[in-house]
A tleap script that builds the chain and sets N, CA, C and O, in Angstrom:
source leaprc.protein.ff14SB
mol = sequence {
  NMET SER LYS ALA ALA PHE GLU ASN PHE CYS
  GLN CYS VAL ASP ASN ALA PRO LYS GLY ALA
  TYR SER ASP ALA LYS ALA LEU ARG GLN THR
  ILE GLY ASP THR ALA ASP THR LEU MET LYS
  ASP VAL ARG ALA LEU GLY LEU LYS ALA ASN
  ASN MET ASP LEU ILE TYR ALA VAL GLU VAL
  ALA ILE TYR ASP TYR VAL LYS GLN SER ASN
  PRO ASP SER ASN LEU PHE PRO LEU ALA GLU
  GLY PHE GLY SER SER MET ASP GLY PRO VAL
  ARG GLU ARG VAL LEU ALA GLN THR HIE ARG
  ASP MET ALA GLN LEU ARG ASP LEU GLY VAL
  ILE CALA
}
set mol.1.N position { 3.361 -6.750 14.724 }
set mol.1.CA position { 2.693 -6.570 13.662 }
set mol.1.C position { 1.452 -5.552 13.753 }
set mol.1.O position { 0.586 -5.764 14.601 }
set mol.2.N position { 1.363 -4.511 12.937 }
set mol.2.CA position { 0.930 -2.901 12.668 }
set mol.2.C position { -0.322 -2.904 11.907 }
set mol.2.O position { -0.284 -2.373 10.797 }
set mol.3.N position { -1.509 -3.450 12.344 }
set mol.3.CA position { -2.681 -3.096 11.284 }
set mol.3.C position { -2.563 -1.552 10.975 }
set mol.3.O position { -2.725 -1.121 9.833 }
set mol.4.N position { -2.296 -0.808 11.965 }
set mol.4.CA position { -2.471 0.567 11.445 }
set mol.4.C position { -1.354 1.197 10.649 }
set mol.4.O position { -1.388 2.384 10.324 }
set mol.5.N position { -0.508 0.503 10.387 }
set mol.5.CA position { 0.899 0.844 9.387 }
set mol.5.C position { 0.254 0.342 8.059 }
set mol.5.O position { 0.359 1.059 7.064 }
set mol.6.N position { -0.476 -0.973 7.976 }
set mol.6.CA position { -0.721 -1.281 6.966 }
set mol.6.C position { -1.868 -0.660 6.128 }
set mol.6.O position { -2.004 -0.788 4.911 }
set mol.7.N position { -2.842 0.180 7.149 }
set mol.7.CA position { -3.954 0.819 6.814 }
set mol.7.C position { -3.477 2.118 6.286 }
set mol.7.O position { -4.063 2.618 5.325 }
set mol.8.N position { -2.470 2.702 6.831 }
set mol.8.CA position { -1.793 4.132 6.415 }
set mol.8.C position { -1.251 3.552 4.945 }
set mol.8.O position { -1.422 4.238 3.936 }
set mol.9.N position { -0.661 2.395 4.884 }
set mol.9.CA position { 0.090 2.062 3.657 }
set mol.9.C position { -0.965 2.117 2.430 }
set mol.9.O position { -0.819 2.734 1.375 }
set mol.10.N position { -2.002 1.365 2.806 }
set mol.10.CA position { -3.340 1.279 1.847 }
set mol.10.C position { -4.165 2.493 1.284 }
set mol.10.O position { -4.813 2.670 0.253 }
set mol.11.N position { -3.858 3.298 2.449 }
set mol.11.CA position { -4.425 4.836 2.097 }
set mol.11.C position { -3.670 5.540 1.121 }
set mol.11.O position { -4.159 6.232 0.228 }
set mol.12.N position { -2.415 5.331 1.330 }
set mol.12.CA position { -1.494 5.903 0.321 }
set mol.12.C position { -1.509 5.159 -1.186 }
set mol.12.O position { -1.226 5.788 -2.205 }
set mol.13.N position { -1.839 3.885 -1.191 }
set mol.13.CA position { -2.212 3.303 -2.479 }
set mol.13.C position { -3.385 3.886 -3.006 }
set mol.13.O position { -3.396 4.414 -4.118 }
set mol.14.N position { -4.536 3.810 -2.150 }
set mol.14.CA position { -5.549 4.549 -2.662 }
set mol.14.C position { -6.054 5.981 -2.972 }
set mol.14.O position { -7.156 6.331 -3.396 }
set mol.15.N position { -4.902 6.761 -2.631 }
set mol.15.CA position { -4.993 8.163 -2.465 }
set mol.15.C position { -3.917 8.934 -3.586 }
set mol.15.O position { -4.143 9.958 -4.230 }
set mol.16.N position { -2.756 8.138 -3.589 }
set mol.16.CA position { -1.413 8.517 -4.211 }
set mol.16.C position { -1.911 9.148 -5.799 }
set mol.16.O position { -2.821 8.557 -6.380 }
set mol.17.N position { -1.428 10.052 -6.279 }
set mol.17.CA position { -1.885 10.580 -7.756 }
set mol.17.C position { -1.203 9.569 -8.486 }
set mol.17.O position { -0.316 8.893 -7.964 }
set mol.18.N position { -1.491 9.458 -9.414 }
set mol.18.CA position { -1.045 8.432 -10.799 }
set mol.18.C position { 0.327 8.606 -11.166 }
set mol.18.O position { 0.726 9.664 -11.654 }
set mol.19.N position { 1.246 7.389 -10.907 }
set mol.19.CA position { 2.614 7.570 -10.986 }
set mol.19.C position { 3.119 8.173 -9.667 }
set mol.19.O position { 4.286 8.563 -9.690 }
set mol.20.N position { 2.550 8.290 -8.715 }
set mol.20.CA position { 3.502 8.237 -7.324 }
set mol.20.C position { 3.063 7.132 -6.631 }
set mol.20.O position { 1.970 6.566 -6.621 }
set mol.21.N position { 4.045 6.928 -6.080 }
set mol.21.CA position { 4.017 5.507 -5.109 }
set mol.21.C position { 3.957 4.567 -5.864 }
set mol.21.O position { 2.986 3.870 -5.567 }
set mol.22.N position { 4.728 4.030 -7.038 }
set mol.22.CA position { 4.134 2.963 -7.788 }
set mol.22.C position { 4.570 1.875 -7.220 }
set mol.22.O position { 3.798 0.916 -7.195 }
set mol.23.N position { 5.752 1.758 -6.690 }
set mol.23.CA position { 6.075 0.405 -5.842 }
set mol.23.C position { 5.215 0.174 -4.854 }
set mol.23.O position { 4.882 -0.999 -4.687 }
set mol.24.N position { 4.715 1.096 -4.069 }
set mol.24.CA position { 3.588 0.686 -3.008 }
set mol.24.C position { 2.220 0.152 -3.713 }
set mol.24.O position { 1.732 -0.901 -3.303 }
set mol.25.N position { 1.787 0.655 -4.454 }
set mol.25.CA position { 1.018 0.553 -5.774 }
set mol.25.C position { 0.932 -0.932 -5.902 }
set mol.25.O position { -0.061 -1.607 -5.632 }
set mol.26.N position { 2.135 -1.388 -6.366 }
set mol.26.CA position { 2.762 -2.838 -6.846 }
set mol.26.C position { 2.612 -3.821 -5.599 }
set mol.26.O position { 1.939 -4.844 -5.728 }
set mol.27.N position { 3.091 -3.584 -4.676 }
set mol.27.CA position { 3.306 -4.134 -3.418 }
set mol.27.C position { 1.832 -4.579 -2.981 }
set mol.27.O position { 1.421 -5.671 -2.589 }
set mol.28.N position { 1.249 -3.489 -3.160 }
set mol.28.CA position { -0.401 -3.711 -2.437 }
set mol.28.C position { -0.944 -4.749 -3.414 }
set mol.28.O position { -1.435 -5.790 -2.977 }
set mol.29.N position { -0.872 -4.497 -4.743 }
set mol.29.CA position { -1.471 -5.568 -5.719 }
set mol.29.C position { -1.116 -7.294 -5.528 }
set mol.29.O position { -1.815 -8.297 -5.674 }
set mol.30.N position { 0.234 -7.098 -5.154 }
set mol.30.CA position { 0.693 -8.397 -4.999 }
set mol.30.C position { 0.185 -8.941 -3.532 }
set mol.30.O position { -0.105 -10.132 -3.420 }
set mol.31.N position { 0.098 -8.178 -2.574 }
set mol.31.CA position { -0.488 -8.627 -1.274 }
set mol.31.C position { -1.942 -9.046 -1.611 }
set mol.31.O position { -2.330 -10.145 -1.214 }
set mol.32.N position { -2.784 -8.229 -2.328 }
set mol.32.CA position { -4.103 -8.816 -2.374 }
set mol.32.C position { -4.181 -9.902 -3.913 }
set mol.32.O position { -5.327 -10.137 -4.297 }
set mol.33.N position { -3.411 -10.314 -4.464 }
set mol.33.CA position { -3.372 -11.260 -5.158 }
set mol.33.C position { -3.278 -12.279 -4.657 }
set mol.33.O position { -3.844 -13.319 -4.996 }
set mol.34.N position { -2.104 -12.011 -3.245 }
set mol.34.CA position { -1.613 -13.281 -2.967 }
set mol.34.C position { -2.877 -14.050 -2.178 }
set mol.34.O position { -3.176 -15.242 -2.247 }
set mol.35.N position { -3.574 -12.899 -1.346 }
set mol.35.CA position { -4.703 -13.268 -0.560 }
set mol.35.C position { -5.478 -14.131 -1.091 }
set mol.35.O position { -5.678 -15.279 -0.696 }
set mol.36.N position { -6.052 -13.463 -2.236 }
set mol.36.CA position { -7.149 -13.814 -3.178 }
set mol.36.C position { -6.782 -15.265 -3.683 }
set mol.36.O position { -7.706 -16.075 -3.605 }
set mol.37.N position { -5.552 -15.738 -4.202 }
set mol.37.CA position { -4.878 -17.104 -4.495 }
set mol.37.C position { -5.130 -18.006 -3.329 }
set mol.37.O position { -5.972 -18.897 -3.442 }
set mol.38.N position { -4.405 -17.827 -2.119 }
set mol.38.CA position { -4.924 -18.410 -1.027 }
set mol.38.C position { -6.573 -18.772 -1.114 }
set mol.38.O position { -6.993 -19.820 -1.606 }
set mol.39.N position { -7.155 -18.051 -0.729 }
set mol.39.CA position { -8.650 -18.524 -0.597 }
set mol.39.C position { -9.162 -19.246 -1.710 }
set mol.39.O position { -9.987 -20.146 -1.550 }
set mol.40.N position { -8.701 -18.891 -2.905 }
set mol.40.CA position { -9.112 -19.863 -4.104 }
set mol.40.C position { -8.511 -21.213 -3.715 }
set mol.40.O position { -9.335 -22.103 -3.506 }
set mol.41.N position { -7.099 -21.547 -3.568 }
set mol.41.CA position { -6.813 -22.418 -3.417 }
set mol.41.C position { -7.276 -23.484 -2.165 }
set mol.41.O position { -7.194 -24.710 -2.235 }
set mol.42.N position { -7.681 -22.858 -1.235 }
set mol.42.CA position { -8.193 -23.219 0.092 }
set mol.42.C position { -9.882 -23.692 -0.393 }
set mol.42.O position { -10.309 -24.735 0.101 }
set mol.43.N position { -10.506 -23.151 -1.048 }
set mol.43.CA position { -11.808 -23.264 -1.438 }
set mol.43.C position { -11.653 -24.512 -2.584 }
set mol.43.O position { -12.579 -25.287 -2.822 }
set mol.44.N position { -10.519 -24.564 -3.156 }
set mol.44.CA position { -10.386 -25.836 -4.106 }
set mol.44.C position { -10.153 -26.768 -3.652 }
set mol.44.O position { -10.281 -27.715 -4.428 }
set mol.45.N position { -9.696 -27.128 -2.226 }
set mol.45.CA position { -9.700 -28.105 -1.486 }
set mol.45.C position { -10.916 -28.829 -0.837 }
set mol.45.O position { -10.904 -29.981 -0.403 }
set mol.46.N position { -12.114 -27.846 -0.842 }
set mol.46.CA position { -13.350 -28.416 -0.474 }
set mol.46.C position { -13.249 -27.478 1.038 }
set mol.46.O position { -14.098 -27.832 1.856 }
set mol.47.N position { -12.577 -26.647 1.377 }
set mol.47.CA position { -12.787 -25.870 2.958 }
set mol.47.C position { -13.532 -24.458 2.519 }
set mol.47.O position { -13.899 -24.074 1.408 }
set mol.48.N position { -13.597 -23.957 3.568 }
set mol.48.CA position { -14.174 -22.624 3.571 }
set mol.48.C position { -13.064 -21.611 3.605 }
set mol.48.O position { -12.029 -21.979 4.161 }
set mol.49.N position { -13.102 -20.455 3.127 }
set mol.49.CA position { -12.124 -19.412 3.049 }
set mol.49.C position { -12.651 -17.939 3.211 }
set mol.49.O position { -12.603 -17.032 2.380 }
set mol.50.N position { -13.042 -17.926 4.177 }
set mol.50.CA position { -13.797 -16.220 4.863 }
set mol.50.C position { -13.125 -15.321 4.266 }
set mol.50.O position { -11.960 -15.223 4.653 }
set mol.51.N position { -13.557 -14.409 3.198 }
set mol.51.CA position { -12.721 -13.275 2.876 }
set mol.51.C position { -13.092 -11.958 3.695 }
set mol.51.O position { -13.093 -10.895 3.073 }
set mol.52.N position { -13.361 -11.961 4.852 }
set mol.52.CA position { -13.548 -10.859 5.740 }
set mol.52.C position { -12.469 -10.894 6.448 }
set mol.52.O position { -11.421 -11.373 6.015 }
set mol.53.N position { -12.608 -10.362 7.691 }
set mol.53.CA position { -11.651 -9.895 8.960 }
set mol.53.C position { -10.292 -10.670 8.859 }
set mol.53.O position { -9.209 -10.123 9.068 }
set mol.54.N position { -10.452 -12.091 8.494 }
set mol.54.CA position { -9.365 -12.836 9.050 }
set mol.54.C position { -8.318 -13.138 7.587 }
set mol.54.O position { -7.159 -13.516 7.759 }
set mol.55.N position { -8.770 -12.966 6.457 }
set mol.55.CA position { -7.799 -12.734 5.131 }
set mol.55.C position { -7.306 -11.383 5.520 }
set mol.55.O position { -6.194 -11.208 5.022 }
set mol.56.N position { -7.637 -10.543 6.095 }
set mol.56.CA position { -7.426 -8.874 6.141 }
set mol.56.C position { -6.316 -9.534 7.007 }
set mol.56.O position { -5.177 -9.497 6.541 }
set mol.57.N position { -6.500 -10.110 8.163 }
set mol.57.CA position { -5.082 -10.096 8.985 }
set mol.57.C position { -3.925 -10.851 8.483 }
set mol.57.O position { -2.832 -10.720 9.034 }
set mol.58.N position { -4.105 -11.709 7.377 }
set mol.58.CA position { -2.875 -12.514 6.689 }
set mol.58.C position { -2.454 -11.182 5.789 }
set mol.58.O position { -1.249 -10.941 5.705 }
set mol.59.N position { -3.259 -10.432 5.212 }
set mol.59.CA position { -2.749 -9.397 4.170 }
set mol.59.C position { -1.606 -8.557 5.161 }
set mol.59.O position { -0.424 -8.359 4.880 }
set mol.60.N position { -2.358 -8.116 6.445 }
set mol.60.CA position { -1.368 -7.547 7.536 }
set mol.60.C position { -0.255 -7.825 7.697 }
set mol.60.O position { 0.737 -7.096 7.703 }
set mol.61.N position { -0.387 -9.321 7.894 }
set mol.61.CA position { 0.881 -9.822 7.955 }
set mol.61.C position { 1.882 -10.140 7.223 }
set mol.61.O position { 3.030 -10.202 7.664 }
set mol.62.N position { 1.486 -10.428 5.756 }
set mol.62.CA position { 2.300 -10.286 4.719 }
set mol.62.C position { 2.676 -8.964 4.745 }
set mol.62.O position { 3.877 -8.970 5.017 }
set mol.63.N position { 2.293 -7.840 4.609 }
set mol.63.CA position { 2.535 -6.522 4.658 }
set mol.63.C position { 3.946 -6.396 5.670 }
set mol.63.O position { 4.997 -5.867 5.307 }
set mol.64.N position { 3.724 -6.950 6.878 }
set mol.64.CA position { 4.559 -7.010 8.017 }
set mol.64.C position { 5.640 -7.677 7.582 }
set mol.64.O position { 6.699 -7.054 7.670 }
set mol.65.N position { 5.686 -8.902 7.081 }
set mol.65.CA position { 6.769 -9.847 6.753 }
set mol.65.C position { 7.453 -9.102 5.662 }
set mol.65.O position { 8.627 -9.464 5.734 }
set mol.66.N position { 7.320 -8.192 4.626 }
set mol.66.CA position { 7.862 -7.799 3.734 }
set mol.66.C position { 8.826 -6.593 4.457 }
set mol.66.O position { 10.045 -6.462 4.341 }
set mol.67.N position { 7.978 -5.845 5.158 }
set mol.67.CA position { 8.602 -4.450 5.762 }
set mol.67.C position { 9.859 -4.971 6.651 }
set mol.67.O position { 10.967 -4.434 6.675 }
set mol.68.N position { 9.474 -6.101 7.361 }
set mol.68.CA position { 10.624 -6.538 8.223 }
set mol.68.C position { 11.827 -6.850 7.533 }
set mol.68.O position { 12.950 -6.704 8.016 }
set mol.69.N position { 11.557 -7.312 6.317 }
set mol.69.CA position { 12.635 -8.072 5.702 }
set mol.69.C position { 13.312 -7.051 4.700 }
set mol.69.O position { 14.208 -7.399 3.931 }
set mol.70.N position { 12.837 -5.822 4.768 }
set mol.70.CA position { 13.501 -4.811 4.184 }
set mol.70.C position { 13.678 -3.622 4.737 }
set mol.70.O position { 13.221 -2.597 4.231 }
set mol.71.N position { 14.469 -3.647 6.005 }
set mol.71.CA position { 14.443 -2.609 7.075 }
set mol.71.C position { 15.223 -1.261 6.644 }
set mol.71.O position { 15.361 -0.303 7.406 }
set mol.72.N position { 15.704 -1.313 5.352 }
set mol.72.CA position { 16.729 -0.287 5.111 }
set mol.72.C position { 15.688 0.374 4.065 }
set mol.72.O position { 16.077 1.502 3.763 }
set mol.73.N position { 14.641 0.061 3.506 }
set mol.73.CA position { 13.722 0.442 2.482 }
set mol.73.C position { 13.171 1.610 2.843 }
set mol.73.O position { 12.679 1.638 3.971 }
set mol.74.N position { 13.100 2.974 1.924 }
set mol.74.CA position { 12.222 3.923 2.634 }
set mol.74.C position { 10.759 3.718 1.767 }
set mol.74.O position { 10.070 4.736 1.694 }
set mol.75.N position { 10.394 2.869 1.312 }
set mol.75.CA position { 9.053 2.793 0.781 }
set mol.75.C position { 7.868 2.666 1.671 }
set mol.75.O position { 6.731 3.050 1.398 }
set mol.76.N position { 8.310 2.011 2.906 }
set mol.76.CA position { 7.483 2.047 4.235 }
set mol.76.C position { 6.952 2.971 4.813 }
set mol.76.O position { 5.740 3.174 4.885 }
set mol.77.N position { 8.169 3.876 5.467 }
set mol.77.CA position { 7.797 5.038 6.243 }
set mol.77.C position { 7.213 6.056 5.489 }
set mol.77.O position { 6.353 6.807 5.950 }
set mol.78.N position { 7.836 6.138 3.833 }
set mol.78.CA position { 7.118 7.382 2.966 }
set mol.78.C position { 5.561 6.912 2.398 }
set mol.78.O position { 4.656 7.718 2.183 }
set mol.79.N position { 5.463 5.497 2.213 }
set mol.79.CA position { 4.012 5.492 2.009 }
set mol.79.C position { 2.987 5.536 3.306 }
set mol.79.O position { 1.874 6.057 3.228 }
set mol.80.N position { 3.566 4.849 4.652 }
set mol.80.CA position { 2.637 5.002 5.777 }
set mol.80.C position { 2.315 6.545 5.731 }
set mol.80.O position { 1.151 6.917 5.579 }
set mol.81.N position { 3.522 7.582 5.882 }
set mol.81.CA position { 3.376 8.877 6.074 }
set mol.81.C position { 2.587 9.692 5.405 }
set mol.81.O position { 2.047 10.722 5.807 }
set mol.82.N position { 2.527 9.049 4.069 }
set mol.82.CA position { 1.812 9.796 3.171 }
set mol.82.C position { 0.314 9.398 3.414 }
set mol.82.O position { -0.501 10.257 3.750 }
set mol.83.N position { -0.055 8.017 3.232 }
set mol.83.CA position { -1.191 7.565 3.876 }
set mol.83.C position { -1.865 8.058 4.989 }
set mol.83.O position { -3.037 8.435 4.962 }
set mol.84.N position { -0.968 8.061 6.201 }
set mol.84.CA position { -1.490 9.001 7.745 }
set mol.84.C position { -2.076 10.306 7.405 }
set mol.84.O position { -3.044 10.708 8.049 }
set mol.85.N position { -1.527 11.067 6.359 }
set mol.85.CA position { -1.843 12.481 5.967 }
set mol.85.C position { -3.348 12.724 5.304 }
set mol.85.O position { -4.005 13.754 5.153 }
set mol.86.N position { -3.631 11.222 4.948 }
set mol.86.CA position { -4.838 11.558 4.109 }
set mol.86.C position { -6.521 11.490 4.700 }
set mol.86.O position { -7.613 11.524 4.132 }
set mol.87.N position { -6.105 11.384 6.058 }
set mol.87.CA position { -7.513 11.545 7.004 }
set mol.87.C position { -7.270 12.687 7.794 }
set mol.87.O position { -8.123 12.987 8.629 }
set mol.88.N position { -6.489 13.219 7.703 }
set mol.88.CA position { -6.085 14.440 8.731 }
set mol.88.C position { -6.066 15.881 7.713 }
set mol.88.O position { -6.147 15.889 6.484 }
set mol.89.N position { -5.918 17.210 8.738 }
set mol.89.CA position { -6.327 18.559 7.688 }
set mol.89.C position { -5.290 18.345 6.952 }
set mol.89.O position { -5.577 18.533 5.770 }
set mol.90.N position { -3.972 17.968 7.143 }
set mol.90.CA position { -3.175 18.363 5.965 }
set mol.90.C position { -3.340 17.751 4.740 }
set mol.90.O position { -2.483 17.982 3.886 }
set mol.91.N position { -4.426 16.889 4.425 }
set mol.91.CA position { -4.709 16.170 3.133 }
set mol.91.C position { -4.422 16.747 1.779 }
set mol.91.O position { -3.706 16.362 0.855 }
set mol.92.N position { -5.231 17.829 1.951 }
set mol.92.CA position { -5.072 18.852 0.586 }
set mol.92.C position { -3.696 19.530 0.401 }
set mol.92.O position { -3.237 19.867 -0.690 }
set mol.93.N position { -3.121 19.682 1.544 }
set mol.93.CA position { -1.615 20.412 1.003 }
set mol.93.C position { -0.952 19.356 0.620 }
set mol.93.O position { -0.264 19.557 -0.381 }
set mol.94.N position { -0.898 17.972 1.193 }
set mol.94.CA position { 0.074 17.092 1.190 }
set mol.94.C position { -0.053 16.670 -0.640 }
set mol.94.O position { 0.921 16.604 -1.391 }
set mol.95.N position { -1.430 16.439 -1.026 }
set mol.95.CA position { -1.776 15.978 -2.735 }
set mol.95.C position { -1.444 17.377 -3.336 }
set mol.95.O position { -0.855 17.229 -4.407 }
set mol.96.N position { -1.575 18.331 -3.094 }
set mol.96.CA position { -1.084 19.218 -3.749 }
set mol.96.C position { 0.466 19.451 -4.394 }
set mol.96.O position { 0.787 19.720 -5.551 }
set mol.97.N position { 1.401 19.216 -3.041 }
set mol.97.CA position { 2.428 19.083 -3.055 }
set mol.97.C position { 2.922 17.888 -4.086 }
set mol.97.O position { 3.716 18.008 -5.019 }
set mol.98.N position { 2.306 16.844 -3.701 }
set mol.98.CA position { 2.717 15.378 -4.333 }
set mol.98.C position { 2.343 15.935 -5.819 }
set mol.98.O position { 3.124 15.440 -6.632 }
set mol.99.N position { 1.388 16.817 -6.441 }
set mol.99.CA position { 1.106 16.877 -7.806 }
set mol.99.C position { 1.800 17.600 -8.239 }
set mol.99.O position { 2.044 17.353 -9.420 }
set mol.100.N position { 2.575 18.946 -7.615 }
set mol.100.CA position { 3.437 19.885 -7.993 }
set mol.100.C position { 4.788 18.882 -7.981 }
set mol.100.O position { 5.542 19.345 -8.836 }
set mol.101.N position { 5.301 17.893 -7.463 }
set mol.101.CA position { 6.384 17.695 -7.139 }
set mol.101.C position { 6.347 16.463 -8.468 }
set mol.101.O position { 7.441 16.246 -8.989 }
set mol.102.N position { 5.413 15.854 -8.885 }
set mol.102.CA position { 5.158 14.860 -9.843 }
set mol.102.C position { 5.347 15.752 -11.196 }
set mol.102.O position { 5.996 15.239 -12.108 }
set mol.103.N position { 4.843 16.987 -11.361 }
set mol.103.CA position { 4.649 17.734 -12.524 }
set mol.103.C position { 6.574 18.142 -12.429 }
set mol.103.O position { 7.077 17.819 -13.505 }
set mol.104.N position { 7.370 18.582 -11.694 }
set mol.104.CA position { 8.353 18.672 -11.570 }
set mol.104.C position { 9.562 17.567 -12.475 }
set mol.104.O position { 10.486 17.834 -13.243 }
set mol.105.N position { 9.019 16.275 -11.944 }
set mol.105.CA position { 9.681 15.007 -11.955 }
set mol.105.C position { 9.490 15.076 -13.423 }
set mol.105.O position { 10.512 15.191 -14.100 }
set mol.106.N position { 8.249 15.019 -14.070 }
set mol.106.CA position { 7.996 15.291 -15.420 }
set mol.106.C position { 8.645 15.916 -16.151 }
set mol.106.O position { 9.306 15.309 -16.993 }
set mol.107.N position { 8.690 17.398 -16.088 }
set mol.107.CA position { 9.690 18.114 -16.787 }
set mol.107.C position { 10.953 18.010 -17.018 }
set mol.107.O position { 11.530 18.317 -18.061 }
set mol.108.N position { 11.569 17.422 -15.714 }
set mol.108.CA position { 12.944 16.915 -15.741 }
set mol.108.C position { 13.157 15.751 -16.400 }
set mol.108.O position { 14.307 15.319 -16.472 }
set mol.109.N position { 12.205 15.133 -16.922 }
set mol.109.CA position { 12.326 13.990 -17.495 }
set mol.109.C position { 12.696 12.511 -16.592 }
set mol.109.O position { 13.004 11.402 -17.029 }
set mol.110.N position { 12.552 12.919 -15.374 }
set mol.110.CA position { 12.873 11.693 -14.416 }
set mol.110.C position { 11.896 10.477 -14.752 }
set mol.110.O position { 12.224 9.332 -15.062 }
set mol.111.N position { 10.388 11.104 -14.589 }
set mol.111.CA position { 9.447 10.148 -14.927 }
set mol.111.C position { 8.656 10.445 -16.212 }
set mol.111.O position { 8.917 11.447 -16.877 }
set mol.112.N position { 7.568 9.468 -16.608 }
set mol.112.CA position { 7.023 9.651 -17.867 }
set mol.112.C position { 5.729 10.442 -17.537 }
set mol.112.O position { 4.970 10.788 -18.441 }
savepdb mol mol.pdb
quit
């Protein structure tokens, strides 16, 4: 299980331009919704469900589960790679290239 991989994935989701990495954004939403539902259901049983570090570990585990279940998917290395560049010196270049790529795909009618 890799916390760093999930953090890079989240950086991708948080920083990718609109229309880019839509599958990653949808998966992040699903993971977050799952963690929220778990906490809500546990609390409904009258038990405590801390929403701090422990639930984050659950989100990391869910991400790892989905990633390992899909070893041939390019979603994970692409999103993690994009996310890892968001805290480094290539951030602006990567974002600019992504915007250019998205514009070209729109011009070609591949995306709306």
